[in-house]
Each structure stands twice: as C-alpha cells, then as structure tokens.
C-alpha positions in Angstrom: 9.3 -2.7 -3.9 6.9 -4.2 -1.4 3.2 -3.6 -0.9 1.5 -5.0 2.2 -2.2 -5.0 1.3 -4.8 -5.3 3.9 -8.4 -5.7 2.9 -10.3 -3.4 5.3 -13.8 -2.3 6.1 -12.3 1.1 7.2 -8.9 2.6 7.8 -7.4 6.0 8.7 -4.0 7.6 9.1 -3.3 10.5 11.5 -0.4 12.8 12.0 -0.2 14.8 15.3 -3.6 13.5 16.2 -5.2 14.9 13.0 -6.7 12.5 10.5 -5.1 13.2 7.2 -6.5 10.2 5.2 -9.4 7.8 5.7 -11.3 5.2 3.7 -14.2 2.8 4.1 -14.2 -0.5 2.3 -11.0 -1.1 0.4 -7.2 -1.6 0.8 -4.8 -0.2 3.3 -1.5 -0.4 1.4 1.9 -0.1 3.2 4.5 0.7 0.6 8.2 0.1 0.9 10.7 1.2 -1.7 14.0 -0.6 -2.3 17.3 0.8 -3.7 16.8 -0.7 -7.1 13.1 0.2 -7.6 11.9 2.1 -10.7 8.6 3.6 -12.1 8.3 0.5 -14.2 8.3 -1.8 -11.2 5.8 0.5 -9.5 3.5 0.3 -12.5 3.6 -3.5 -12.4 2.8 -3.7 -8.7 0.0 -1.1 -9.0 -1.6 -3.0 -11.9 -1.4 -6.2 -9.9 -2.8 -4.6 -6.8 -5.8 -2.9 -8.4 -6.6 -6.2 -10.3 -6.5 -8.4 -7.2 -9.8 -10.2 -6.8 -10.0 -10.6 -3.0 -13.5 -9.4 -2.2 -16.3 -11.9 -1.9 -19.0 -12.3 -4.5 -22.6 -13.3 -3.8 -21.5 -16.9 -3.4 -18.8 -16.1 -0.9 -15.9 -16.7 -3.3 -13.1 -14.1 -3.6 -13.9 -13.1 -7.2 -14.3 -9.3 -7.0 -11.8 -6.6 -7.4 -11.5 -3.2 -5.8 -13.3 -1.7 -8.8 -16.1 -4.2 -8.6 -16.9 -3.2 -5.0 -16.3 0.5 -5.5 -13.5 0.3 -2.9 -10.9 2.8 -2.0 -7.2 2.9 -1.3 -5.2 4.3 1.7 -1.6 4.5 0.6 1.1 4.8 3.4 4.9 4.9 2.9 6.8 2.5 5.2 10.5 2.1 4.7 10.6 -0.5 7.6 9.3 -3.1 5.1 12.9 -3.3 4.1 14.1 -4.2 7.6 16.9 -6.8 7.6 16.8 -8.7 10.8 19.3 -11.4 10.0 22.1 -10.1 12.3 21.6 -9.2 15.9 18.4 -7.6 17.3 18.5 -4.2 15.8 17.2 -4.2 12.2 19.2 -2.7 9.4 17.5 -0.6 6.7 20.4 -0.5 4.2 18.2 -2.2 1.5 15.6 0.6 1.7 15.6 3.2 -1.0 17.0 6.6 -0.3 14.5 9.1 1.0 14.6 11.0 -2.3 13.9 7.9 -4.4 11.3 6.6 -2.0 9.4 9.8 -1.9 9.5 10.2 -5.7 8.2 6.6 -6.2 5.6 7.0 -3.5 4.2 10.1 -5.2 4.3 8.3 -8.5 2.3 5.4 -7.0 -0.3 7.8 -5.7 -0.6 9.4 -9.2 -0.9 6.0 -10.8 -3.6 4.9 -8.4 -5.5 8.1 -9.0 -5.5 7.3 -12.7 -7.1 4.0 -11.9 -9.6 5.6 -9.5 -10.1 9.2 -10.5 -13.2 9.7 -8.4 -12.8 12.1 -5.5 -12.0 10.3 -2.2 -11.1 6.9 -3.7 -7.4 7.4 -3.0 -6.2 8.6 0.4 -2.7 8.9 1.6 -0.4 9.2 4.6 2.4 11.8 4.8 5.8 10.8 3.5 8.4 10.7 6.3 5.9 11.7 9.1 5.3 9.9 12.3 1.9 8.4 11.6 -0.7 6.5 13.5 -2.8 4.0 11.5 -6.1 2.6 12.5 -7.8 -0.1 10.6 -10.4 -2.9 10.7 -8.9 -5.7 8.8 -11.7 -7.6 6.9 -11.2 -11.3 7.1 -8.4 -10.8 8.1 -7.1 -10.7 4.6 -3.5 -9.6 4.0 -1.4 -10.0 0.9 2.3 -9.1 0.3 3.4 -8.1 -3.2 7.1 -8.1 -3.6 8.8 -7.0 -6.8 11.6 -9.5 -6.2 9.0 -12.3 -6.7 6.7 -10.6 -9.2 9.3 -8.9 -11.5 12.4 -10.9 -11.0 
C-alpha cells in the first residue's frame, strides 16, 4: 500500500466538473493498493499518517500533527501509484490490487480515518474508479510517501 501525502492549505476533487470533496488545511492523500495489501496494513499506514508531525509550531519546527492544527483529510484512490516503468515506455499496473480489493481497502481507510476524525467535514473523499480532477495548494511544498513495503516489511 502506498500513501502519497501532500500537506496543503486547500485541496479539492471534482468529477464531471462537480466538486465532490474539498478541504482547507490538512493532507491530500493519494492512496494506492497493491495485490498483497490487507486491513492490517491499512491500519498501520493510517496510524502513521495521522500521527505525522509535519505542521510547523510557533518556533517554525515541524512538531504538530493533523490533530494539533485541526486539519482535514482528502482521500483519493490512485492505482497508478503501482506503475511499473522498468520495461519500455508504457507503464504496467500488474502489481496494483484488483479493483474489488482496492475499493474494499479504500472504503476501509476512509472509515478508519473517520474514526480518528469523527467531526463533520474533517474527512473528504474522491470517487473510486472515477475520472477525477484534483486541485491543491501544496504547503511548503511538503510531500511524504508512506510505502507498506518499507514500513511493514
């Protein structure tokens, strides 16, 4: 499983020119699910993500978490995070999880995040399998990749 986490001042996702999810300060999280991923792996990555201290405190040090700054999450599924570009110029996606597995784990991740942030509006989402347009203002820029192969392996 892979999470690409971008610290943002705002972000939104649209389908067919209609905004379906939007946040202010927080994380835009692109989520890729691999063939071997499980709910246990999802739990580990969610815990790591919500605990990341990558917001600046009063002294300019990255000491504050999403909870500390009352931040929000925008969660977007993105199977292309499992692109294999080693051969030729056309990526292969054979390492990505099947659509059924990916959708199940994406929905599970959304639920897990809502347990951490039950307040209305703190967790926004994209639409699984849809053609989406994402807008964001990356704060920093600050982008972190969490990969279960490195964190759980």
